N, CA and C atoms as an extended XYZ file, in Angstrom:
189
Properties=species:S:1:pos:R:3:atomname:S:1:resname:S:1:resid:I:1 pbc="F F F"
N       105.182      101.752      169.276 N   MET     1
C       104.179      101.609      170.310 CA  MET     1
C       103.362      100.352      170.079 C   MET     1
N       102.708       99.904      171.145 N   GLY     2
C       101.836       98.762      171.015 CA  GLY     2
C       102.447       97.453      171.462 C   GLY     2
N       103.636       97.452      172.027 N   LYS     3
C       104.281       96.215      172.449 CA  LYS     3
C       103.857       95.782      173.854 C   LYS     3
N       103.367       96.696      174.665 N   ILE     4
C       103.018       96.382      176.040 CA  ILE     4
C       101.605       95.817      176.097 C   ILE     4
N       101.464       94.652      176.754 N   LYS     5
C       100.158       94.014      176.892 CA  LYS     5
C        99.424       94.604      178.094 C   LYS     5
N        98.111       94.619      178.018 N   HIS     6
C        97.302       95.093      179.129 CA  HIS     6
C        97.383       94.111      180.286 C   HIS     6
N        97.172       94.623      181.483 N   THR     7
C        97.292       93.811      182.685 CA  THR     7
C        96.278       92.684      182.708 C   THR     7
N        95.055       92.923      182.250 N   PHE     8
C        94.049       91.865      182.296 CA  PHE     8
C        94.386       90.719      181.355 C   PHE     8
N        95.112       90.999      180.284 N   ILE     9
C        95.548       89.934      179.383 CA  ILE     9
C        96.624       89.101      180.052 C   ILE     9
N        97.577       89.750      180.699 N   LYS    10
C        98.646       89.036      181.389 CA  LYS    10
C        98.094       88.183      182.525 C   LYS    10
N        97.241       88.764      183.343 N   ARG    11
C        96.673       88.021      184.474 CA  ARG    11
C        95.831       86.845      184.004 C   ARG    11
N        95.014       87.080      183.005 N   GLY    12
C        94.170       86.010      182.485 CA  GLY    12
C        94.984       84.872      181.895 C   GLY    12
N        96.009       85.202      181.157 N   ALA    13
C        96.855       84.177      180.544 CA  ALA    13
C        97.594       83.382      181.614 C   ALA    13
N        98.118       84.058      182.624 N   ARG    14
C        98.805       83.355      183.713 CA  ARG    14
C        97.846       82.447      184.470 C   ARG    14
N        96.632       82.925      184.724 N   ARG    15
C        95.641       82.139      185.452 CA  ARG    15
C        95.268       80.882      184.674 C   ARG    15
N        95.053       81.020      183.384 N   ILE    16
C        94.705       79.867      182.551 CA  ILE    16
C        95.867       78.882      182.489 C   ILE    16
N        97.094       79.394      182.374 N   TYR    17
C        98.267       78.532      182.287 CA  TYR    17
C        98.481       77.757      183.585 C   TYR    17
N        98.255       78.398      184.721 N   GLU    18
C        98.435       77.727      186.011 CA  GLU    18
C        97.401       76.626      186.226 C   GLU    18
N        96.213       76.785      185.677 N   GLN    19
C        95.174       75.773      185.833 CA  GLN    19
C        95.491       74.503      185.053 C   GLN    19
N        96.048       74.647      183.873 N   SER    20
C        96.364       73.472      183.057 CA  SER    20
C        97.579       73.744      182.184 C   SER    20
N        98.777       73.650      182.747 N   PRO    21
C        99.981       73.968      181.971 CA  PRO    21
C       100.314       72.949      180.881 C   PRO    21
N        99.811       71.730      180.990 N   GLY    22
C       100.120       70.701      180.000 CA  GLY    22
C        99.448       70.910      178.661 C   GLY    22
N        98.425       71.726      178.610 N   GLU    23
C        97.683       71.939      177.367 CA  GLU    23
C        98.346       72.940      176.438 C   GLU    23
N        99.284       73.719      176.930 N   PHE    24
C        99.839       74.821      176.158 CA  PHE    24
C       101.274       74.535      175.737 C   PHE    24
N       101.646       75.093      174.588 N   SER    25
C       102.993       74.922      174.059 CA  SER    25
C       103.431       76.231      173.407 C   SER    25
N       104.507       76.184      172.666 N   THR    26
C       104.990       77.388      171.987 CA  THR    26
C       104.334       77.576      170.618 C   THR    26
N       103.359       76.753      170.303 N   ASP    27
C       102.620       76.877      169.043 CA  ASP    27
C       101.399       77.774      169.259 C   ASP    27
N       101.341       78.864      168.516 N   PHE    28
C       100.273       79.853      168.676 CA  PHE    28
C        98.899       79.261      168.410 C   PHE    28
N        98.760       78.507      167.335 N   ASN    29
C        97.447       77.967      166.959 CA  ASN    29
C        96.906       76.981      167.980 C   ASN    29
N        97.783       76.156      168.563 N   LYS    30
C        97.347       75.218      169.598 CA  LYS    30
C        96.904       75.965      170.847 C   LYS    30
N        97.631       77.001      171.220 N   ASN    31
C        97.254       77.803      172.381 CA  ASN    31
C        95.920       78.493      172.155 C   ASN    31
N        95.733       79.000      170.953 N   LYS    32
C        94.484       79.686      170.615 CA  LYS    32
C        93.289       78.746      170.742 C   LYS    32
N        93.424       77.539      170.247 N   GLU    33
C        92.338       76.568      170.329 CA  GLU    33
C        92.104       76.108      171.771 C   GLU    33
N        93.179       75.970      172.549 N   ALA    34
C        93.028       75.560      173.950 CA  ALA    34
C        92.287       76.626      174.751 C   ALA    34
N        92.591       77.890      174.506 N   ILE    35
C        91.893       78.976      175.188 CA  ILE    35
C        90.440       79.026      174.730 C   ILE    35
N        90.226       78.743      173.459 N   LYS    36
C        88.862       78.749      172.915 CA  LYS    36
C        87.993       77.685      173.579 C   LYS    36
N        88.555       76.509      173.863 N   THR    37
C        87.787       75.443      174.494 CA  THR    37
C        87.486       75.733      175.957 C   THR    37
N        88.269       76.583      176.579 N   LYS    38
C        88.041       76.939      177.988 CA  LYS    38
C        86.853       77.881      178.152 C   LYS    38
N        86.416       78.540      177.096 N   ASP    39
C        85.305       79.510      177.135 CA  ASP    39
C        85.547       80.625      178.144 C   ASP    39
N        86.773       81.072      178.219 N   VAL    40
C        87.118       82.147      179.139 CA  VAL    40
C        86.938       83.501      178.476 C   VAL    40
N        87.299       83.579      177.210 N   VAL    41
C        87.321       84.845      176.495 CA  VAL    41
C        86.327       84.802      175.341 C   VAL    41
N        85.550       85.844      175.210 N   GLU    42
C        84.587       85.915      174.108 CA  GLU    42
C        85.176       86.624      172.891 C   GLU    42
N        86.068       87.565      173.125 N   SER    43
C        86.621       88.375      172.054 CA  SER    43
C        87.761       87.640      171.343 C   SER    43
N        87.736       87.673      170.029 N   LYS    44
C        88.760       87.016      169.227 CA  LYS    44
C        90.124       87.680      169.411 C   LYS    44
N        90.152       89.001      169.445 N   SER    45
C        91.434       89.705      169.555 CA  SER    45
C        92.069       89.486      170.922 C   SER    45
N        91.279       89.461      171.972 N   ILE    46
C        91.834       89.223      173.308 CA  ILE    46
C        92.322       87.785      173.423 C   ILE    46
N        91.573       86.836      172.850 N   ARG    47
C        91.998       85.434      172.853 CA  ARG    47
C        93.341       85.280      172.148 C   ARG    47
N        93.506       85.952      171.018 N   ASN    48
C        94.762       85.865      170.284 CA  ASN    48
C        95.912       86.494      171.054 C   ASN    48
N        95.655       87.601      171.734 N   LYS    49
C        96.700       88.234      172.537 CA  LYS    49
C        97.109       87.343      173.703 C   LYS    49
N        96.137       86.679      174.324 N   MET    50
C        96.456       85.753      175.422 CA  MET    50
C        97.255       84.560      174.908 C   MET    50
N        96.893       84.054      173.743 N   ALA    51
C        97.617       82.919      173.165 CA  ALA    51
C        99.062       83.300      172.859 C   ALA    51
N        99.274       84.499      172.376 N   GLY    52
C       100.633       84.967      172.122 CA  GLY    52
C       101.413       85.170      173.400 C   GLY    52
N       100.743       85.668      174.438 N   TYR    53
C       101.417       85.879      175.720 CA  TYR    53
C       101.747       84.541      176.385 C   TYR    53
N       100.959       83.512      176.122 N   MET    54
C       101.253       82.170      176.641 CA  MET    54
C       102.617       81.691      176.153 C   MET    54
N       102.926       81.994      174.904 N   ILE    55
C       104.218       81.593      174.344 CA  ILE    55
C       105.344       82.237      175.144 C   ILE    55
N       105.177       83.502      175.478 N   LYS    56
C       106.195       84.206      176.257 CA  LYS    56
C       106.335       83.587      177.649 C   LYS    56
N       105.229       83.229      178.273 N   ILE    57
C       105.258       82.604      179.601 CA  ILE    57
C       106.019       81.280      179.526 C   ILE    57
N       105.707       80.470      178.546 N   ILE    58
C       106.334       79.157      178.408 CA  ILE    58
C       107.825       79.278      178.131 C   ILE    58
N       108.200       80.207      177.256 N   LYS    59
C       109.621       80.388      176.946 CA  LYS    59
C       110.392       80.881      178.170 C   LYS    59
N       109.791       81.732      178.990 N   ASN    60
C       110.468       82.203      180.183 CA  ASN    60
C       110.591       81.112      181.232 C   ASN    60
N       109.659       80.164      181.293 N   LYS    61
C       109.718       79.051      182.239 CA  LYS    61
C       110.815       78.070      181.859 C   LYS    61
N       111.136       77.971      180.565 N   GLN    62
C       112.140       77.012      180.101 CA  GLN    62
C       113.542       77.413      180.521 C   GLN    62
N       113.808       78.700      180.651 N   PHE    63
C       115.166       79.146      180.974 CA  PHE    63
C       115.395       79.312      182.416 C   PHE    63
């Protein structure tokens, strides 16, 4: 259990990615810092989950 992300994390990550797709890559730490500079999320755990979900979005766009 625990593999399914909450809807607000998915929506938030997609919204942030659509606003500036050039800032994000498949590197978790870079995504985490990019989300941190946007001041969208206050919670550390939610920011990390969004950064991880960004990787999935980017990998799916490549194929």
